[in-house]
N, C-alpha and C positions, 0 to 999 in steps of 0.2 A: 504494500500500500504506500503510495507516494503523495506528498503534498502538492496541491494544485492552487493556482491563483486564478480567480475568475474576474473578468471585468464586465461591467454593465454600463452601456451608454444609452440612456432612455431619452428619445426625442419626442417631438409633439405627436408623431404618428408612426413611430418605429422604435424598435429596441435592437441594439447591436450587442452582441455578446462574444467574448473570446476567452479561451481556456489556455493557460500557460503552465509549464512545468516550473515549480518553485526551485529552480537551480540558478547559479550565477548568471548564465547567459539568457535566462528567461525565454526559452524557445516556445513559440506558439504551437499549440497542438491542434486546435480547431477553432473556427470562428463561424458565427451565424447571425442571422437577423430576421426579424419579422417587420415587414412594411405594410402600410395600409390598415393599421389598427382601427377598428370601428367602421371600416368601409369594405375593402376587399383584401383582407389579410393574406399575405403569402410568406411562407417560411423558406429559407435556404440555409443550409449548413455546408461549410466548405473546409477542406484540408488546407494547410498553409500554402500549398502550391496552386490553390484555386480549384482543385478537383471538387466537384459537387458530390457531397455525401448524402444529402437529403434535400429534396425540394418539392414543395407541394402547396397548393392553395388550401385555405382553411375556411370553414363556414364562418361567416361574420358573427353569428350568434355565439360561437365558441371563443372568439377573441374579440370581446367588446371593449376591453380596457387594458391598461398596462399590466395589471396583476395577472390576468388570464393569458396575456401574450407571453409574459415571462414564464408562466407555467408550461406553456406549449413549447417554448424554446428549451427549457430545462429537460422536458420529457424527450425531446429530440436529441439532446446532448447526453442523456443518461448512458446509452450504450458505449459512448466514447470515454465517459468518466469511469465507468466500472466501479471498483471498490476504492478508488483513489479518494483522498480526503481534500475537500475544498477548505483550505486553511484560512484564506482571506479573500474578500470580495472588494474590488475597487470600483468606485462609481464616479462617473462624470457628473458634476454639479455645476450648473452654469454660473450661479451667482454666489459668491462668498462674502459680499459686502465689504465693509472696512475691517471686519474682525478676522475673517478666515483668509489668511494670506499664504497658507501652506496646507498640505494634506492633513487630515485629522480623523481620528477614530470616531465613529458615529454611535452615540448613545441617545437616550431620550432627551437630554438637555440640548445637545447639538441639533437634533431633529427639530426641536421647538424653535431654535434660533434660525434654522434654515427655512422653516415654514414662514417665519416673519418676513423673509425676503421674497416670497412668492409674488407680491405685487410688482416687483422690479423686473421680473422675467416671467410673465404669466403664461407664455407659450411653452416654457421649458421647465422651470423650477418644479411645478407640481408633478410633472412626469418623472423628473429625476428622483424626487423623493418617493414617488410611488414605486420606483424600481428598488430603492433602498428598503422600503417596507416589505416588499415581496421577497427580497433576498434574505432579510432577517428571519422571515418565516421559513424559507426553504433551507437555510443554513444557520440555525440558531447558535451554533458553537463557533462559527467563523468570525474573524475580525472583519468589520465593515469599515471601509476607508473612503472618505469623500475627497475627491480631487477637483480643484476649482478652475473654471475657465478664466476667472478674473485674476488669478494669482500671477500669471506671466507679466501682466502690465504694471505690477506694483513697483517696478523700477523706473517708470516714467517720471520725469521731473514735475514739480508742482504746477508749472504753467500748463502742462499737458493734462494735469489731473483735476484741475479746478474749473469752475464756471465763474463768470463775473457777477456773482451774487454776493451779498454780505457774507463775510467770512464765517459767521455763525452757522450758515447752512453747510459749509464744507465740514465743519466739526461735527455736525449732525449726520454726516455721511452722504450728503448730496455732492457727488463728485463723478468724474469720468472713470468708470471702472474698466471698461474694455472687456471684450469677450473673445471666444475662439482661442483662448490661451493654450489649451491642450493641443490643439491643432498646430499652432505656431511653435510650441515647444517641440513637438515631434518633427516638424519640418526642419527646425534648426539642428536637432540632433542628427538627422539624416544628412543635412548639408555639411555639418562638421566632419562627417566621414567621407562624403563623396567629393566635396570641394571646399576644403578648409580655408583656403585663401578667400574665397567668396564669402564664407560664413563670417569671417572677421571684418568684412567691409560694411559699407552703408547700404542697407537693404530695405526694400519695400516688399513685405510678404502680403500676397493677395489671396485670401481665403474666399473664393467666389463659389457660391452655391445658392440654394434657396434662402439661406442666411448668408450674408456677405459682409466682409469687413477687410480693412487693410491695417497693417501694422508697420511702423517705421522702427528699424532695429539698427543699432550701431554698437560695435564691440560686443555683439551677441546679447545686448540688453535692449529691452523695449524702451522706445523714446516717446512714441505717440501712437494713437490708434483712432480709427474713425467711429467706432461704437463708443457710447458714453455711459450715462447713468443706467441705461437699459439697452437691450439689443435692438432698439428701434432706430438709433441714430446712424448717421453716416450714409453708406451706399444704399441705393434702392435695392430691394430684395424681391423674393418671390411674391410675398403678400404684404410686406412691410414697407412703409413709406421711405425709410431712410431720413435724411436731413429734411426738416420742414420748418418754416418760419413759425415761431410760437404764436404770432399774430393770427395765423390761419386757425389755430385751435381756439383762440379767444373769439374769433368771428363765428366759428361753428357753434360754440357754446351760446353766444348771445343771439345769433340770427336763426339757427336751426334747433336750438334747445337741446343740443347733445350734452349728456352728462358724462361722468367719468367712464361708465361702462360702455356707453355708445362710442366715445372716442377710442377707447381701447379696442373695440371690435373693428372700427374703421381703420385705425392705424396698423393694427397687427394682422388682420385677417382679410381685408377687402381692398388693400392698396397695392403698392409695388407694381410689379409687372402684370399681375392679375388685374389690378384696377385699371392700369393704363391700357391694356390690350382688350379688356372685357372678355377675355377668352381663357387664359391659362397662366399659371405661374411657372410652367415648365418651358425652358429655353428650346428644347427640341420641338415642342408643339408650336411655339411661336415662329421658329425658323421655317417650319414646314407650312405654316398657315398662309403666308404671303399677303396678308391683309395690311392695309395702311396702319391700323391700330396695333397689330402685332409688330410690325417693323418699327413703329414709333416707340414701343416699349423697349425694344432692343437698343434702338438709338439712344434712348434716355439712359439706359444702363451703361452703355459704353461711354457716353459723354461724361457722366458723373464719376465713373470709375477713373477715367483719364484725369479729370480735374483734381480728384482727391490724391491720386498718385503724385501729380505735380506738386501739390501742396506739401505732402510728406517729404518729397525730395528736397524741397526748400527747407523744411525743418531740419533735415540731416546735413544741409550744406552741400548737397550733391548726391549722386547715386552711383553705386558700383554694381548692384544686382537687383533684379526684379524676379520674384519667385512666386509661381502660381501653384495653388492647391485647391481642394474642394471639387465638387462635381462639375461645375462650369470651368473652373480654372484648369482642371486636369483633362477635360474631355471636349469642351466646346471650342474647337480650333478656329472656327470663323470669328467668334467674338474675341478670342485671344489674339488673333491676327490684327483685328481692328484696334484693339487696345495698344498693342506693341507698336504698330505703325504710327499711331497718333502720338506716341512718345519718342519718336525719332529725334526730336530736338534735344532730348536729354542724352543722346548718344547710344541708344539701343537700336540695333539693326536686325530685323527679322530674317531668319532662314525659312523661307516659305515652305520648302519641302519638309524640313524637320518639324516645323510647326504642324503641318497637316498630319504627320505621322504621330504627333504628340511625343516626340523624343525627349529625353531628359534635358537637353539643351536646345532651345529654339531660336537662339540668336546666332548670327554668322560668326565664324572664327575671326577674332580681332575686334569684335564689337566692343566699344568702350564700356558699355553696360551689358552685363551678361544676363540673359533671360533664361530661366530654368523652370522645369516642372518638377515638383517634389510632392508625391502623393502624401497626404496627411495620414497619420496612423495614431489616432487618439488612444486606441486601445493599448498600444505599446507604451505610450507615455503614462497612462493610468497604471499599467502593470508595473512599470519601474517604480513609481511612487508607492504603490501598495506593497511591493516586495521590500522596499527600503523601510517602510513603516513597520511591517511585520517583523523584520529583523531587529529593529530598535525596541520592539515590545517584548522580545524574548528575554527572560531573566539570564 
């Protein structure tokens, strides 16, 4: 019987799970996910090399929430776990607030504090915590460790961390937390192995997906990011507005009578590329649609991504590397090409063929700014934190 480490990454409509051997190299043994929770759930379980071990649709009534989805994933995982012991479970938690700046063991007190942060990340935090509760029931003797998306950004300077509000609000916790930190951490870890000279330079990391953000990094430390107090700020996203004039919100409150719940629904679920296109939040659907509205949504995404990358390059005093990750960043070669080509003035020159193939390097040899694709591996980052925490907990 061997100790295993399990990681759980519970999103708004999906759960990702990975199983690792609790040895120094932390080899991944199997990974799986369920997508479409509450709608058209589908489960897939894969070996580390991508071989499909199990794949099937599930009746929606059987997987109506995150607890039942995790139960289904664990049932699928059981034959691969055998008699091995899950010694620790690591969880992605989107928001750690000002208090949680490093991984922490989860008990009742910590859970209460994390629930208090749910209003700051309503699309994510409740599901993250549902995953923790389900894992506590499934593995009552295992150490549960929360790993925070906000922690990576705690190195950013005060000017990148605050808003121009009275200072008392900053002390209360109204500040720019930043998100996608586990993704950025995993990208930097991979980059340090594959291109250490690039990793030490001035970088903009572009996590582009249904949720999207950018992070400026210098000397391997976060300096600024586009998301702020909540995951709503910055780039336009699948269903979220991104940056918006607060005056618009005041107008909607006074003229349309929208309350906090109405604004939250509008800004989180009915805006972004879905709202602009009136069709979908999926880039693949929008690229295939060919309508003016779909094209306009993609144009808006590209334009605002380019603008924000330029702003972060100014923050860094120049740019040495541009690194793409996330579902769009890794796979949507047309959008990636448009973004890189628009940034030619910064010194990044696109290799058209390499970009279409989604090669690891998509800039031409000799490009002053290197453009790379580094797939995010949040599960590996969570596993590293969890293993380190578990070792520190041993007597």
